[in-house]
N, C-alpha and C positions, 0 to 999 in steps of 0.2 A: 180046173178050179184051184185056187190058191189055198195054202195051208192057213189054219186059224192062227192069228198072232198070239205069241206067248210072252209073258212078262220076263224080265231078266232073272237069271238064276242066282247070280252072286252080287252081293252089295259092294259098291266101290269103297275105297279107303276115304276117310274123312277129309284128307288133303288133296284128293284127286277131283278137281273141279270138272274136268271134261267127263270123267266117269260118273260123277253125280248128275250132271246135266243129262248124260245119256240115259242113266237109270230113270230119272223122272220123266223124260220125254217118252221113252218106250213104255213105262208103266202107265202113264196117263193115256197114251195113244191106244194101248191094248185095252184099257178099261172102257174106252169108248167104242171098241170094236172096229177101229179104223186101221186101214192099211197105211203103209208109209206113203203110198201114192196119194191117198185121200188127204192126209195131213199136209203133204207138200202142196197140193192144189189149194187148200184153204189158206196156207201161209204164202202162197205164190213163190215157192221155192222149188228147186229140182228134187225129184225123188231120190236121186243118188246122193244129194247133199244131206237129206234127212237120214238116209242110211248111214252116211259117214258120221253124222252127229251121234247116232245111236251106237256106233262102234268106237266112239271117242277118237276119231281120226282128225277132226278139224278143230281149230280154235274158232269159236263162234262169236260173231260180233254182237254187241248189245242190241242193235236193231233187230237182228234175227232172233235173239232170245225174246225180245218183246213180241215179235210176230208169233213165235211158238207159244208163248204164254197166253196171248190173246186167243189163239185157236183152241188151246187146251183148257181155256177158261180158268186160269190161275194167275196169281200175281207173278211177275217176272222173278222176283227174289226166291220164290218157292222152288224154281227149277234149279237153284244153286244151294239150297239148304241141304246139309248133310243128311244122309239116309239113316 
């Protein structure tokens, strides 16, 4: 059995867009009780890609930000709004 998802512990800097995106994606995903795998399936992305987004590893395309926002039921700009 997998561990219960937990929200991020530290807030990203206001000028760290990858960190802000990671914060919002993980926070919203956890609030829905979803695993990274479930979010990835809904977005039609690879689970390892979702993991990399949440770890601020990848520069994410606008198309994928739109996919994530749609799955998480928020406007795309909300994923880039400073925390």
